[in-house]
C-alpha positions, -999 to 999 in steps of 0.1 A, spaced: -654 -798 -834 -644 -826 -810 -609 -819 -820 -615 -784 -806 -633 -800 -777 -605 -821 -773 -575 -793 -777 -595 -772 -751 -595 -802 -727 -557 -803 -731 -551 -766 -726 -576 -768 -698 -555 -794 -681 -523 -777 -690 -529 -745 -682 -550 -754 -645 -523 -778 -639 -547 -806 -634 -519 -833 -634 -539 -866 -629 -565 -857 -655 -568 -868 -689 -590 -853 -718 -611 -881 -713 -616 -874 -676 -634 -843 -686 -671 -849 -702 -683 -819 -729 -710 -811 -710 -696 -813 -674 -699 -778 -659 -665 -761 -655 -677 -741 -623 -703 -745 -593 -698 -782 -594 -681 -802 -621 -643 -790 -626 -648 -766 -593 -630 -737 -613 -633 -703 -596 -626 -668 -608 -589 -670 -610 -591 -704 -633 -617 -682 -657 -589 -651 -662 -568 -681 -671 -590 -697 -693 -593 -655 -710 -554 -656 -713 -553 -693 -726 -580 -678 -751 -559 -654 -760 -527 -665 -764 -537 -699 -782 -564 -688 -807 -562 -650 -806 -596 -641 -790 -601 -613 -770 -630 -618 -743 -638 -583 -738 -665 -585 -711 -674 -604 -679 -708 -615 -693 -694 -627 -725 -673 -650 -704 -701 -662 -678 -723 -671 -708 -700 -690 -727 -678 -704 -699 -701 -733 -687 -689 -761 -702 -665 -775 -725 -689 -775 -752 -702 -743 -748 -666 -729 -747 -659 -748 -782 -690 -737 -796 -675 -698 -782 -643 -702 -797 -655 -717 -832 -680 -685 -836 -652 -661 -826 -629 -676 -849 -654 -676 -880 -660 -643 -870 -622 -633 -871 -620 -648 -906 -649 -629 -919 -640 -595 -904 -623 -569 -930 -584 -568 -930 
């Protein structure tokens, strides 16, 4: 799980162009929005695109995003569960 959190932090830094940040600058439980990193709705869309391109995860509705994009820790849990669901789904 720590590897997943680190990868998510690296992807956030890359995708959102936080040039002066390192993964160590982002705490697992720091809020991504409303304070914390101060992300906005455009950044949320970029996270949705990132999840789809990097992990093949589709975020189907806004409430799923709102419920799971609180912090890197909650985002990692969301990714972990969605990847597990994909592996269990019949082909």
